[in-house]
TORKOL-4160 file (C-alpha; in steps of 0.2 Angstrom, whole numbers, padded with zeros to 4 digits, m for minus):
229
<pt num="1" X="0169" Y="0341" Z="m0072"/>
<pt num="2" X="0169" Y="0345" Z="m0090"/>
<pt num="3" X="0185" Y="0346" Z="m0102"/>
<pt num="4" X="0189" Y="0351" Z="m0119"/>
<pt num="5" X="0203" Y="0342" Z="m0128"/>
<pt num="6" X="0210" Y="0346" Z="m0145"/>
<pt num="7" X="0219" Y="0334" Z="m0155"/>
<pt num="8" X="0210" Y="0321" Z="m0145"/>
<pt num="9" X="0211" Y="0305" Z="m0156"/>
<pt num="10" X="0229" Y="0301" Z="m0156"/>
<pt num="11" X="0245" Y="0301" Z="m0144"/>
<pt num="12" X="0245" Y="0313" Z="m0130"/>
<pt num="13" X="0227" Y="0319" Z="m0133"/>
<pt num="14" X="0220" Y="0302" Z="m0133"/>
<pt num="15" X="0229" Y="0297" Z="m0117"/>
<pt num="16" X="0222" Y="0312" Z="m0108"/>
<pt num="17" X="0204" Y="0309" Z="m0115"/>
<pt num="18" X="0205" Y="0291" Z="m0108"/>
<pt num="19" X="0212" Y="0296" Z="m0091"/>
<pt num="20" X="0199" Y="0310" Z="m0089"/>
<pt num="21" X="0185" Y="0299" Z="m0094"/>
<pt num="22" X="0190" Y="0286" Z="m0082"/>
<pt num="23" X="0190" Y="0299" Z="m0068"/>
<pt num="24" X="0172" Y="0304" Z="m0072"/>
<pt num="25" X="0174" Y="0319" Z="m0083"/>
<pt num="26" X="0162" Y="0324" Z="m0097"/>
<pt num="27" X="0172" Y="0327" Z="m0113"/>
<pt num="28" X="0171" Y="0338" Z="m0128"/>
<pt num="29" X="0184" Y="0329" Z="m0140"/>
<pt num="30" X="0191" Y="0339" Z="m0156"/>
<pt num="31" X="0200" Y="0332" Z="m0171"/>
<pt num="32" X="0199" Y="0332" Z="m0190"/>
<pt num="33" X="0195" Y="0314" Z="m0193"/>
<pt num="34" X="0176" Y="0309" Z="m0190"/>
<pt num="35" X="0181" Y="0291" Z="m0191"/>
<pt num="36" X="0194" Y="0292" Z="m0177"/>
<pt num="37" X="0182" Y="0303" Z="m0167"/>
<pt num="38" X="0168" Y="0290" Z="m0169"/>
<pt num="39" X="0180" Y="0276" Z="m0164"/>
<pt num="40" X="0186" Y="0285" Z="m0148"/>
<pt num="41" X="0168" Y="0290" Z="m0143"/>
<pt num="42" X="0163" Y="0272" Z="m0144"/>
<pt num="43" X="0178" Y="0267" Z="m0134"/>
<pt num="44" X="0175" Y="0279" Z="m0120"/>
<pt num="45" X="0156" Y="0277" Z="m0120"/>
<pt num="46" X="0148" Y="0275" Z="m0103"/>
<pt num="47" X="0130" Y="0277" Z="m0097"/>
<pt num="48" X="0133" Y="0291" Z="m0085"/>
<pt num="49" X="0146" Y="0301" Z="m0096"/>
<pt num="50" X="0143" Y="0315" Z="m0108"/>
<pt num="51" X="0156" Y="0311" Z="m0122"/>
<pt num="52" X="0154" Y="0323" Z="m0138"/>
<pt num="53" X="0165" Y="0324" Z="m0153"/>
<pt num="54" X="0168" Y="0338" Z="m0165"/>
<pt num="55" X="0175" Y="0337" Z="m0182"/>
<pt num="56" X="0185" Y="0353" Z="m0183"/>
<pt num="57" X="0200" Y="0358" Z="m0194"/>
<pt num="58" X="0208" Y="0369" Z="m0180"/>
<pt num="59" X="0219" Y="0378" Z="m0193"/>
<pt num="60" X="0203" Y="0387" Z="m0199"/>
<pt num="61" X="0198" Y="0401" Z="m0188"/>
<pt num="62" X="0179" Y="0400" Z="m0193"/>
<pt num="63" X="0178" Y="0382" Z="m0189"/>
<pt num="64" X="0186" Y="0384" Z="m0172"/>
<pt num="65" X="0174" Y="0398" Z="m0167"/>
<pt num="66" X="0159" Y="0388" Z="m0173"/>
<pt num="67" X="0165" Y="0373" Z="m0162"/>
<pt num="68" X="0167" Y="0385" Z="m0147"/>
<pt num="69" X="0149" Y="0392" Z="m0148"/>
<pt num="70" X="0142" Y="0374" Z="m0150"/>
<pt num="71" X="0152" Y="0368" Z="m0135"/>
<pt num="72" X="0145" Y="0383" Z="m0125"/>
<pt num="73" X="0128" Y="0379" Z="m0130"/>
<pt num="74" X="0129" Y="0360" Z="m0126"/>
<pt num="75" X="0141" Y="0360" Z="m0111"/>
<pt num="76" X="0136" Y="0377" Z="m0102"/>
<pt num="77" X="0154" Y="0379" Z="m0095"/>
<pt num="78" X="0171" Y="0370" Z="m0096"/>
<pt num="79" X="0182" Y="0367" Z="m0081"/>
<pt num="80" X="0198" Y="0360" Z="m0090"/>
<pt num="81" X="0205" Y="0365" Z="m0107"/>
<pt num="82" X="0219" Y="0355" Z="m0115"/>
<pt num="83" X="0227" Y="0363" Z="m0130"/>
<pt num="84" X="0235" Y="0348" Z="m0138"/>
<pt num="85" X="0232" Y="0350" Z="m0157"/>
<pt num="86" X="0248" Y="0353" Z="m0167"/>
<pt num="87" X="0259" Y="0348" Z="m0181"/>
<pt num="88" X="0277" Y="0345" Z="m0184"/>
<pt num="89" X="0284" Y="0349" Z="m0201"/>
<pt num="90" X="0303" Y="0346" Z="m0202"/>
<pt num="91" X="0314" Y="0356" Z="m0213"/>
<pt num="92" X="0326" Y="0370" Z="m0214"/>
<pt num="93" X="0318" Y="0387" Z="m0210"/>
<pt num="94" X="0328" Y="0396" Z="m0223"/>
<pt num="95" X="0324" Y="0383" Z="m0237"/>
<pt num="96" X="0306" Y="0379" Z="m0233"/>
<pt num="97" X="0291" Y="0388" Z="m0242"/>
<pt num="98" X="0281" Y="0401" Z="m0232"/>
<pt num="99" X="0266" Y="0389" Z="m0231"/>
<pt num="100" X="0276" Y="0377" Z="m0220"/>
<pt num="101" X="0278" Y="0390" Z="m0207"/>
<pt num="102" X="0260" Y="0397" Z="m0209"/>
<pt num="103" X="0253" Y="0379" Z="m0207"/>
<pt num="104" X="0262" Y="0376" Z="m0191"/>
<pt num="105" X="0258" Y="0393" Z="m0184"/>
<pt num="106" X="0239" Y="0391" Z="m0188"/>
<pt num="107" X="0238" Y="0374" Z="m0178"/>
<pt num="108" X="0252" Y="0377" Z="m0165"/>
<pt num="109" X="0248" Y="0395" Z="m0160"/>
<pt num="110" X="0233" Y="0402" Z="m0167"/>
<pt num="111" X="0221" Y="0388" Z="m0162"/>
<pt num="112" X="0227" Y="0389" Z="m0144"/>
<pt num="113" X="0225" Y="0408" Z="m0144"/>
<pt num="114" X="0207" Y="0407" Z="m0151"/>
<pt num="115" X="0201" Y="0393" Z="m0139"/>
<pt num="116" X="0210" Y="0399" Z="m0124"/>
<pt num="117" X="0203" Y="0417" Z="m0126"/>
<pt num="118" X="0186" Y="0411" Z="m0128"/>
<pt num="119" X="0185" Y="0398" Z="m0114"/>
<pt num="120" X="0197" Y="0409" Z="m0103"/>
<pt num="121" X="0185" Y="0423" Z="m0102"/>
<pt num="122" X="0171" Y="0411" Z="m0096"/>
<pt num="123" X="0183" Y="0403" Z="m0083"/>
<pt num="124" X="0188" Y="0421" Z="m0078"/>
<pt num="125" X="0170" Y="0425" Z="m0075"/>
<pt num="126" X="0167" Y="0409" Z="m0065"/>
<pt num="127" X="0184" Y="0412" Z="m0056"/>
<pt num="128" X="0189" Y="0394" Z="m0058"/>
<pt num="129" X="0196" Y="0382" Z="m0072"/>
<pt num="130" X="0213" Y="0375" Z="m0078"/>
<pt num="131" X="0221" Y="0377" Z="m0095"/>
<pt num="132" X="0234" Y="0365" Z="m0101"/>
<pt num="133" X="0245" Y="0369" Z="m0116"/>
<pt num="134" X="0255" Y="0355" Z="m0123"/>
<pt num="135" X="0271" Y="0364" Z="m0129"/>
<pt num="136" X="0287" Y="0355" Z="m0132"/>
<pt num="137" X="0306" Y="0355" Z="m0127"/>
<pt num="138" X="0307" Y="0365" Z="m0143"/>
<pt num="139" X="0298" Y="0379" Z="m0135"/>
<pt num="140" X="0315" Y="0383" Z="m0126"/>
<pt num="141" X="0328" Y="0375" Z="m0136"/>
<pt num="142" X="0326" Y="0374" Z="m0155"/>
<pt num="143" X="0327" Y="0357" Z="m0162"/>
<pt num="144" X="0338" Y="0352" Z="m0177"/>
<pt num="145" X="0329" Y="0353" Z="m0194"/>
<pt num="146" X="0313" Y="0359" Z="m0185"/>
<pt num="147" X="0316" Y="0378" Z="m0186"/>
<pt num="148" X="0298" Y="0384" Z="m0189"/>
<pt num="149" X="0291" Y="0371" Z="m0177"/>
<pt num="150" X="0302" Y="0378" Z="m0164"/>
<pt num="151" X="0297" Y="0396" Z="m0167"/>
<pt num="152" X="0279" Y="0391" Z="m0166"/>
<pt num="153" X="0281" Y="0381" Z="m0150"/>
<pt num="154" X="0291" Y="0395" Z="m0142"/>
<pt num="155" X="0276" Y="0406" Z="m0146"/>
<pt num="156" X="0264" Y="0394" Z="m0138"/>
<pt num="157" X="0274" Y="0394" Z="m0122"/>
<pt num="158" X="0274" Y="0413" Z="m0122"/>
<pt num="159" X="0255" Y="0412" Z="m0124"/>
<pt num="160" X="0255" Y="0401" Z="m0109"/>
<pt num="161" X="0264" Y="0413" Z="m0099"/>
<pt num="162" X="0253" Y="0428" Z="m0104"/>
<pt num="163" X="0237" Y="0417" Z="m0100"/>
<pt num="164" X="0244" Y="0413" Z="m0083"/>
<pt num="165" X="0248" Y="0431" Z="m0079"/>
<pt num="166" X="0231" Y="0437" Z="m0084"/>
<pt num="167" X="0221" Y="0423" Z="m0076"/>
<pt num="168" X="0230" Y="0420" Z="m0060"/>
<pt num="169" X="0221" Y="0434" Z="m0051"/>
<pt num="170" X="0205" Y="0426" Z="m0056"/>
<pt num="171" X="0209" Y="0409" Z="m0048"/>
<pt num="172" X="0211" Y="0401" Z="m0065"/>
<pt num="173" X="0226" Y="0390" Z="m0067"/>
<pt num="174" X="0237" Y="0388" Z="m0082"/>
<pt num="175" X="0251" Y="0375" Z="m0085"/>
<pt num="176" X="0263" Y="0371" Z="m0099"/>
<pt num="177" X="0269" Y="0354" Z="m0103"/>
<pt num="178" X="0286" Y="0353" Z="m0112"/>
<pt num="179" X="0288" Y="0335" Z="m0117"/>
<pt num="180" X="0303" Y="0328" Z="m0126"/>
<pt num="181" X="0302" Y="0313" Z="m0138"/>
<pt num="182" X="0285" Y="0305" Z="m0134"/>
<pt num="183" X="0279" Y="0289" Z="m0143"/>
<pt num="184" X="0266" Y="0296" Z="m0154"/>
<pt num="185" X="0261" Y="0295" Z="m0172"/>
<pt num="186" X="0275" Y="0307" Z="m0177"/>
<pt num="187" X="0287" Y="0292" Z="m0173"/>
<pt num="188" X="0278" Y="0279" Z="m0183"/>
<pt num="189" X="0290" Y="0267" Z="m0192"/>
<pt num="190" X="0304" Y="0271" Z="m0180"/>
<pt num="191" X="0315" Y="0256" Z="m0175"/>
<pt num="192" X="0319" Y="0264" Z="m0158"/>
<pt num="193" X="0312" Y="0254" Z="m0144"/>
<pt num="194" X="0296" Y="0260" Z="m0135"/>
<pt num="195" X="0304" Y="0260" Z="m0118"/>
<pt num="196" X="0316" Y="0274" Z="m0124"/>
<pt num="197" X="0302" Y="0286" Z="m0126"/>
<pt num="198" X="0291" Y="0296" Z="m0114"/>
<pt num="199" X="0274" Y="0288" Z="m0115"/>
<pt num="200" X="0258" Y="0298" Z="m0118"/>
<pt num="201" X="0250" Y="0290" Z="m0103"/>
<pt num="202" X="0265" Y="0298" Z="m0093"/>
<pt num="203" X="0258" Y="0315" Z="m0098"/>
<pt num="204" X="0240" Y="0310" Z="m0094"/>
<pt num="205" X="0244" Y="0304" Z="m0077"/>
<pt num="206" X="0254" Y="0319" Z="m0073"/>
<pt num="207" X="0241" Y="0331" Z="m0079"/>
<pt num="208" X="0228" Y="0322" Z="m0068"/>
<pt num="209" X="0239" Y="0323" Z="m0053"/>
<pt num="210" X="0241" Y="0342" Z="m0056"/>
<pt num="211" X="0222" Y="0344" Z="m0057"/>
<pt num="212" X="0221" Y="0337" Z="m0039"/>
<pt num="213" X="0233" Y="0349" Z="m0031"/>
<pt num="214" X="0227" Y="0361" Z="m0018"/>
<pt num="215" X="0218" Y="0377" Z="m0024"/>
<pt num="216" X="0232" Y="0388" Z="m0021"/>
<pt num="217" X="0245" Y="0378" Z="m0030"/>
<pt num="218" X="0249" Y="0381" Z="m0049"/>
<pt num="219" X="0262" Y="0370" Z="m0058"/>
<pt num="220" X="0269" Y="0383" Z="m0071"/>
<pt num="221" X="0278" Y="0371" Z="m0082"/>
<pt num="222" X="0281" Y="0352" Z="m0083"/>
<pt num="223" X="0297" Y="0347" Z="m0092"/>
<pt num="224" X="0297" Y="0328" Z="m0096"/>
<pt num="225" X="0310" Y="0320" Z="m0106"/>
<pt num="226" X="0316" Y="0302" Z="m0110"/>
<pt num="227" X="0328" Y="0295" Z="m0097"/>
<pt num="228" X="0341" Y="0289" Z="m0110"/>
<pt num="229" X="0336" Y="0293" Z="m0128"/>
């Protein structure tokens, strides 16, 4: 089995990469930092495993498509896509610059659109595959001081629904994750105890469990939030 994971070097993406590698997947890992990618590849290296890394700025359309063609040539096909790359830029929608919204749209929506369309067509032709979109609780209820982020995550959830509608007749599954406060780099420096957060490994374990359901079962959405935040 072969998987593409964007935003793979930190937080949720990293936890999913570790889990799928341990379960025998070949991986195409995407992030902006070559140093972080090298460190993760070394951590995951196994003699019988294909672990390839790609330094890509997913906010740049040309870089995304260059990566996708490279993956097609090197992997042949992809069984699992995890659209995890994203950015959170806090602030008031009315008071921010246009560039704040545009930067979040490029990563939180556009990248997932380009990658899902490219790999989704290949999955459709093979009549198998699974796309996971890491959305947010903000996809449904706007978060305070995160207006543009909420708008883009809502759009990502809508993209997820459209993909599922179009791909289900071709036996391709599509699942949205809507995590609440998860202990990732976004919370660096917080004094809130770790046990108050959803852990990235919780999402990785849930994703892998979904991958092992019967062929006829699709998990549409996973809402996972802290018990007592």
